[in-house]
C-alpha positions as CSV (number, residue, x, y, z in Angstrom):
1,X,0.0,0.0,0.0
2,X,1.6,3.3,-1.1
3,X,1.9,6.5,0.9
4,X,-0.9,8.2,-1.1
5,X,-3.4,5.5,-0.2
6,X,-2.4,5.6,3.4
7,X,-2.9,9.4,3.5
8,X,-6.4,9.1,1.9
9,X,-7.4,6.4,4.4
10,X,-6.1,8.5,7.3
11,X,-8.1,11.5,6.1
12,X,-11.2,9.5,5.7
13,X,-10.8,8.1,9.2
14,X,-10.4,11.6,10.6
15,X,-13.5,12.9,8.8
16,X,-15.6,9.9,9.9
17,X,-14.5,10.3,13.5
18,X,-15.2,14.0,13.6
19,X,-18.5,13.6,12.0
20,X,-19.3,10.9,14.5
21,X,-18.5,13.5,17.2
22,X,-20.8,16.1,15.7
23,X,-23.6,13.5,15.3
24,X,-23.1,12.4,18.9
25,X,-23.4,16.1,20.1
26,X,-26.5,16.5,18.0
27,X,-28.1,13.4,19.4
28,X,-27.3,13.8,23.0
29,X,-29.4,16.9,23.6
30,X,-32.5,17.0,21.3
31,X,-33.8,20.1,23.1
32,X,-32.1,23.3,21.6
33,X,-32.8,25.2,24.9
34,X,-31.1,22.8,27.3
35,X,-27.8,21.0,27.9
36,X,-27.7,17.7,29.9
37,X,-24.7,17.0,32.1
38,X,-24.1,13.7,33.9
39,X,-21.7,13.8,36.9
40,X,-19.3,11.1,38.1
41,X,-22.1,9.5,40.2
42,X,-24.4,9.2,37.2
43,X,-26.7,12.0,38.3
44,X,-28.3,13.9,35.4
45,X,-28.5,17.7,35.4
46,X,-30.4,19.7,32.8
47,X,-29.0,23.2,32.3
48,X,-30.9,25.9,30.4
49,X,-29.1,27.2,27.4
50,X,-28.8,31.1,27.0
51,X,-31.9,32.3,25.1
52,X,-29.9,34.3,22.5
53,X,-27.9,31.3,21.5
54,X,-31.1,29.6,20.3
55,X,-32.0,32.4,17.9
56,X,-32.6,31.3,14.3
57,X,-29.4,32.0,12.2
58,X,-31.5,32.9,9.2
59,X,-33.2,35.7,11.1
60,X,-29.8,37.1,12.2
61,X,-28.5,36.9,8.6
62,X,-31.6,38.9,7.6
63,X,-30.5,42.0,9.6
64,X,-29.6,44.9,7.4
65,X,-25.9,45.0,8.5
66,X,-25.6,41.2,7.9
67,X,-27.2,41.3,4.5
68,X,-25.2,44.3,3.4
69,X,-21.7,43.7,4.9
70,X,-21.3,40.0,5.6
71,X,-20.6,37.2,3.2
72,X,-20.1,33.5,3.5
73,X,-16.3,32.6,3.6
74,X,-15.2,31.3,0.2
75,X,-11.9,29.8,1.2
76,X,-13.0,27.7,4.2
77,X,-11.5,24.2,4.2
78,X,-13.3,21.4,6.1
79,X,-15.9,23.8,7.4
80,X,-18.1,21.1,8.8
81,X,-15.4,19.0,10.4
82,X,-14.8,19.5,14.1
83,X,-11.5,17.9,15.3
84,X,-11.4,15.9,18.5
85,X,-9.2,17.2,21.3
86,X,-8.4,15.9,24.8
87,X,-9.5,17.5,28.0
88,X,-5.9,18.5,28.6
89,X,-5.9,20.5,25.3
90,X,-9.0,22.5,26.4
91,X,-7.6,23.1,29.9
92,X,-4.3,24.3,28.4
93,X,-5.9,26.6,25.9
94,X,-8.2,28.2,28.5
95,X,-5.2,28.7,30.9
96,X,-3.2,30.5,28.1
97,X,-5.9,33.1,27.4
98,X,-4.7,36.6,28.4
99,X,-7.6,37.4,30.7
100,X,-8.1,38.8,34.2
101,X,-11.2,36.7,34.7
102,X,-11.0,33.1,35.7
103,X,-11.5,30.7,32.7
104,X,-11.8,27.4,34.5
105,X,-12.6,24.1,32.8
106,X,-15.1,21.5,33.9
107,X,-17.7,19.2,32.4
108,X,-20.3,22.0,32.2
109,X,-17.9,24.3,30.4
110,X,-17.0,21.5,28.0
111,X,-20.6,20.9,27.1
112,X,-21.0,24.5,26.0
113,X,-17.8,24.4,24.0
114,X,-19.0,21.3,22.3
115,X,-22.3,23.0,21.5
116,X,-20.6,26.1,20.1
117,X,-18.0,24.1,18.0
118,X,-20.6,21.6,16.9
119,X,-24.2,22.4,16.3
120,X,-23.8,26.2,16.5
121,X,-20.6,26.5,14.4
122,X,-22.4,28.4,11.6
123,X,-23.8,30.8,14.2
124,X,-20.3,31.3,15.6
125,X,-19.1,32.1,12.1
126,X,-21.8,34.8,11.8
127,X,-20.9,36.3,15.2
128,X,-17.2,36.3,14.3
129,X,-18.1,38.4,11.3
130,X,-20.6,40.6,13.1
131,X,-18.2,41.3,15.9
132,X,-16.3,43.6,13.6
133,X,-19.2,46.0,13.8
134,X,-19.6,46.0,17.6
135,X,-16.4,44.9,19.4
136,X,-14.6,48.3,19.0
137,X,-17.6,49.9,20.7
138,X,-17.6,47.3,23.5
139,X,-13.9,47.6,24.1
140,X,-13.9,51.4,24.3
141,X,-16.7,51.4,26.8
142,X,-15.1,48.7,29.0
143,X,-11.7,50.4,28.8
144,X,-13.3,53.7,29.8
145,X,-14.5,52.1,33.1
146,X,-11.4,50.0,33.5
147,X,-13.3,46.7,33.1
148,X,-11.7,43.5,31.8
149,X,-11.9,43.4,28.0
150,X,-13.0,39.8,27.9
151,X,-16.4,41.1,29.0
152,X,-16.9,42.2,25.4
153,X,-18.2,38.6,24.7
154,X,-21.1,39.0,27.1
155,X,-23.4,40.3,24.3
156,X,-22.7,37.1,22.3
157,X,-24.6,35.0,24.9
158,X,-27.0,37.9,25.8
159,X,-28.3,38.9,22.3
160,X,-26.3,37.0,19.6
161,X,-25.1,40.5,18.6
162,X,-28.6,41.7,17.5
163,X,-29.2,45.3,18.7
164,X,-33.0,44.8,18.4
165,X,-33.1,41.5,20.4
166,X,-35.9,41.3,22.9
167,X,-36.0,38.4,25.4
168,X,-39.1,36.6,26.6
169,X,-39.0,38.6,29.8
170,X,-38.6,42.0,27.9
171,X,-34.8,42.5,28.2
172,X,-33.7,44.5,25.2
173,X,-30.7,45.4,23.1
174,X,-27.2,44.0,22.7
175,X,-26.7,44.0,26.4
176,X,-30.2,42.9,27.3
177,X,-31.1,45.6,29.8
178,X,-34.4,45.2,31.7
179,X,-36.5,48.4,31.7
180,X,-35.9,49.4,35.3
181,X,-32.1,48.7,35.2
182,X,-31.7,50.6,31.9
183,X,-33.4,53.6,33.3
184,X,-31.3,53.3,36.5
185,X,-28.2,53.7,34.3
186,X,-29.5,56.6,32.3
187,X,-31.0,54.9,29.3
188,X,-34.2,56.7,28.1
189,X,-37.2,54.5,27.3
190,X,-40.5,55.7,26.1
191,X,-43.0,55.0,23.3
192,X,-40.7,56.5,20.6
193,X,-37.2,56.0,22.0
194,X,-35.5,52.9,23.5
195,X,-31.8,53.7,24.2
196,X,-31.3,50.1,25.3
197,X,-31.1,49.4,21.5
198,X,-28.4,52.0,21.0
199,X,-25.0,50.1,20.7
200,X,-23.0,53.0,22.1
201,X,-25.2,54.2,25.0
202,X,-26.1,50.7,26.1
203,X,-22.4,49.7,26.1
204,X,-21.4,52.5,28.4
205,X,-24.4,51.8,30.6
206,X,-23.4,48.1,30.8
207,X,-19.8,48.9,31.7
208,X,-21.0,51.1,34.6
209,X,-23.4,48.4,35.7
210,X,-20.7,45.7,35.7
211,X,-18.4,48.0,37.6
212,X,-21.1,48.5,40.3
213,X,-21.6,44.7,40.5
214,X,-17.9,44.2,41.0
215,X,-18.0,46.7,43.9
216,X,-20.7,44.6,45.5
217,X,-19.3,41.1,45.0
218,X,-15.6,41.5,44.3
219,X,-15.6,38.3,42.2
220,X,-15.9,38.3,38.4
221,X,-17.8,35.0,38.2
222,X,-20.4,36.4,40.7
223,X,-20.5,39.6,38.7
224,X,-21.4,37.6,35.5
225,X,-24.0,35.6,37.3
226,X,-25.5,38.7,38.9
227,X,-25.7,40.4,35.5
228,X,-27.9,37.5,34.3
229,X,-30.2,37.0,37.3
230,X,-29.8,40.2,39.4
231,X,-27.8,40.7,42.6
232,X,-30.7,39.8,44.8
233,X,-30.7,36.2,43.5
234,X,-26.9,35.9,44.0
235,X,-27.3,37.1,47.6
236,X,-30.0,34.5,48.2
237,X,-27.7,31.8,46.8
238,X,-24.9,32.9,49.1
239,X,-27.2,32.8,52.1
240,X,-28.5,29.3,51.2
241,X,-24.9,28.0,50.9
242,X,-24.0,29.3,54.4
243,X,-22.1,32.3,53.1
244,X,-20.0,30.7,50.3
245,X,-18.9,33.3,47.8
246,X,-17.5,31.0,45.1
247,X,-19.7,30.7,42.1
248,X,-19.1,26.9,41.8
249,X,-20.0,26.4,45.4
250,X,-23.3,28.4,45.2
251,X,-24.0,26.8,41.8
252,X,-26.8,24.4,43.0
253,X,-28.7,27.4,44.6
254,X,-28.8,29.5,41.5
255,X,-31.7,29.9,39.0
256,X,-31.7,27.2,36.2
257,X,-30.5,29.6,33.5
258,X,-27.8,31.2,35.6
259,X,-26.2,27.8,36.4
260,X,-25.2,27.7,32.7
261,X,-24.5,31.4,32.3
262,X,-20.9,31.5,33.6
263,X,-20.0,28.3,31.7
264,X,-21.5,29.7,28.6
265,X,-19.5,32.9,29.0
266,X,-16.2,30.9,29.5
267,X,-17.0,28.8,26.4
268,X,-17.8,31.9,24.4
269,X,-14.4,33.3,25.2
270,X,-12.8,30.0,24.2
271,X,-14.6,29.7,20.9
272,X,-14.1,33.3,19.9
273,X,-10.4,32.8,20.5
274,X,-9.8,29.3,19.2
275,X,-12.3,29.1,16.4
276,X,-9.7,28.2,13.8
277,X,-8.7,25.1,15.8
278,X,-12.3,23.9,15.2
279,X,-12.4,24.8,11.5
280,X,-14.8,27.6,12.0
281,X,-14.3,30.4,9.5
282,X,-15.5,33.9,10.2
283,X,-17.9,35.4,7.7
284,X,-16.1,38.0,5.7
285,X,-16.8,41.5,6.6
286,X,-16.9,44.7,4.6
287,X,-16.8,47.5,7.1
288,X,-19.5,50.1,6.5
289,X,-18.7,53.7,5.8
290,X,-17.8,55.9,8.8
291,X,-20.7,57.6,10.5
292,X,-21.3,60.8,12.5
293,X,-24.2,62.2,14.5
294,X,-26.1,65.4,14.1
295,X,-28.5,66.8,16.7
296,X,-32.0,67.8,15.7
297,X,-34.4,70.0,17.7
298,X,-37.5,69.2,15.7
299,X,-39.5,66.0,15.2
300,X,-38.4,64.2,12.1
301,X,-39.3,60.9,10.6
302,X,-36.5,58.7,9.2
303,X,-38.4,58.4,5.9
304,X,-38.2,62.2,5.5
305,X,-34.4,62.0,5.8
306,X,-34.2,58.9,3.6
307,X,-36.3,60.5,0.8
308,X,-34.6,63.9,0.7
309,X,-31.0,62.6,1.0
310,X,-31.6,59.5,-1.1
311,X,-30.5,57.1,1.6
312,X,-31.8,53.5,2.1
313,X,-34.4,53.6,4.9
314,X,-33.1,50.3,6.3
315,X,-29.6,51.8,6.5
316,X,-31.0,54.6,8.6
317,X,-32.8,52.2,10.8
318,X,-29.7,50.1,11.4
319,X,-27.7,53.3,12.3
320,X,-30.5,54.5,14.6
321,X,-32.0,51.4,16.2
322,X,-33.1,53.4,19.3
323,X,-36.0,55.0,17.5
324,X,-38.8,52.4,17.9
325,X,-41.2,53.9,15.3
326,X,-38.8,55.7,13.0
327,X,-39.7,59.1,14.7
328,X,-36.9,61.2,16.2
329,X,-38.7,63.3,18.9
330,X,-36.4,66.4,18.7
331,X,-39.1,68.7,20.1
332,X,-38.8,67.0,23.5
333,X,-35.1,67.6,23.7
334,X,-32.3,67.7,21.1
335,X,-31.9,64.1,19.8
336,X,-29.1,62.5,17.8
337,X,-29.4,61.1,14.3
338,X,-26.5,58.9,13.1
339,X,-25.7,59.3,9.4
340,X,-23.0,58.2,7.0
341,X,-20.3,60.8,7.4
342,X,-20.7,61.9,3.7
343,X,-24.3,62.8,4.4
344,X,-23.9,65.1,7.4
345,X,-23.1,68.2,5.4
346,X,-26.0,67.5,3.0
347,X,-28.4,67.1,5.9
348,X,-27.4,70.6,7.2
349,X,-27.8,72.1,3.8
350,X,-31.2,70.5,3.2
351,X,-32.7,70.3,6.7
352,X,-35.6,72.7,5.8
353,X,-36.6,70.4,3.0
354,X,-36.2,67.4,5.2
355,X,-38.4,68.7,8.0
356,X,-41.1,69.8,5.5
357,X,-41.2,66.7,3.4
358,X,-44.6,64.9,3.9
359,X,-44.6,66.2,7.5
360,X,-48.4,66.2,7.7
361,X,-48.5,62.6,6.6
362,X,-45.6,61.1,8.6
363,X,-45.9,63.2,11.7
364,X,-49.6,63.4,11.9
365,X,-50.1,64.4,15.6
366,X,-52.3,67.4,16.2
367,X,-51.0,70.1,18.5
368,X,-54.4,72.0,18.8
369,X,-57.9,70.8,18.0
370,X,-61.3,72.6,18.0
371,X,-64.4,71.2,19.6
372,X,-67.4,71.3,17.3
373,X,-69.8,73.2,19.6
374,X,-71.8,75.2,17.1
375,X,-74.5,72.5,16.9
376,X,-76.7,71.7,20.0
377,X,-76.2,68.2,21.4
378,X,-79.2,66.0,22.0
379,X,-79.8,63.0,24.2
380,X,-81.7,60.5,22.2
381,X,-83.6,57.8,24.1
382,X,-84.5,54.6,22.3
383,X,-88.0,53.4,22.4
384,X,-86.9,50.3,24.2
385,X,-85.2,52.3,26.8
386,X,-88.2,54.6,27.2
387,X,-90.6,51.7,27.7
388,X,-88.3,50.1,30.3
389,X,-88.0,53.4,32.1
390,X,-91.7,54.1,31.9
391,X,-92.5,50.6,33.2
392,X,-90.1,51.1,36.2
393,X,-91.6,54.5,36.9
394,X,-95.1,53.1,36.8
395,X,-94.1,50.3,39.1
396,X,-92.5,52.7,41.6
397,X,-95.5,55.0,41.4
398,X,-97.9,52.2,42.1
399,X,-95.8,51.0,45.0
400,X,-95.6,54.5,46.4
401,X,-99.4,54.9,46.3
402,X,-99.9,51.5,48.0
403,X,-97.5,52.6,50.8
404,X,-99.3,55.9,51.3
405,X,-102.7,54.1,51.4
406,X,-101.5,51.6,53.9
407,X,-100.0,54.4,56.1
408,X,-103.3,56.3,55.9
409,X,-105.3,53.2,56.9
410,X,-103.0,52.6,59.9
411,X,-103.3,56.2,61.0
412,X,-107.2,56.1,60.7
413,X,-107.3,52.8,62.8
414,X,-105.2,54.4,65.6
415,X,-107.4,57.5,65.7
416,X,-110.5,55.3,66.1
417,X,-109.0,53.3,68.9
418,X,-108.2,56.6,70.8
419,X,-111.8,57.8,70.4
420,X,-113.1,54.5,71.8
421,X,-111.0,54.9,74.9
């Protein structure tokens, strides 16, 4: 048997083995929302998978930024083959990552790594490409508040890098702020504006929130867990574990989703660092044109801007995701509009035309109204209603007459008794 034949057989063996591993991963957990872990004693634990990591890849690829600036990699070899590594390989790679935060390995972390590198490998390819849009923003916000830069991977498990993501409990945006927490950290939310969906503002709010959580707990694993389920639930778990402050010691007392949150975060850091070792190829990215903001002090609809400047409305929406109904309420307070940098000067030159374009149609909210009071108002009673009322009146009148008659008879009877005496 020559060397060429041996090489082909070895390659076929590798492909068969790795496909077997992928199939095994796919078969062991039929539920997309859960991961099952079996400990050394044979006990089975079901861990809830982060909601964002179950999002449909097609819906993510349908976002404007994805459709416009991401492409499938054309030079990806063995893109569906996930090599097999030993536990020692994973432990070594995690230990060599340049992070402040602890990146420990265990069976739970491994399950998440297997899911990311197996069934979710194409979603990871998308996130590697989309991260070029958002990671510089995350890193700048975290650096401003002196937070560990590995926290930039939190939005991967929070929102799958979708700025308009909304969870089943109402958490919104890349960093999945709940309404109360977002407002606490200065994010405006009303019927027209939701700054939780603004990548820049929400990133700075998230960095501040993470810094406050670290002041409370002083442990990064607990900070990550508290970001997911709230500091109150972490304090409850600490009390139930007799004061333990190690995430892995309070693990059994945490909410179901939070038990998988720190392992999912560690695995996300791993796969975003070592994706090439698993034959995962990032989607190729064409960076969009640079942008800048301009402040407006009048109400304006994004369609007005798009029509006058000749800009794609979906581009404007992707640059301004905080405006929930495409209306910029500049009359309330000066509000920012993000535009391609080449369009800022044109907006200034054409702003009168922009504000006037179809304003009655697109901004149809009356400021003053007149009440039509030149015609007398009438109260029309239906015949049916009148008959019912007449019947009730007649009944009451009859009852009243009977009561008066009875009273009169009693009074007459008493008078006769007195005279007899």
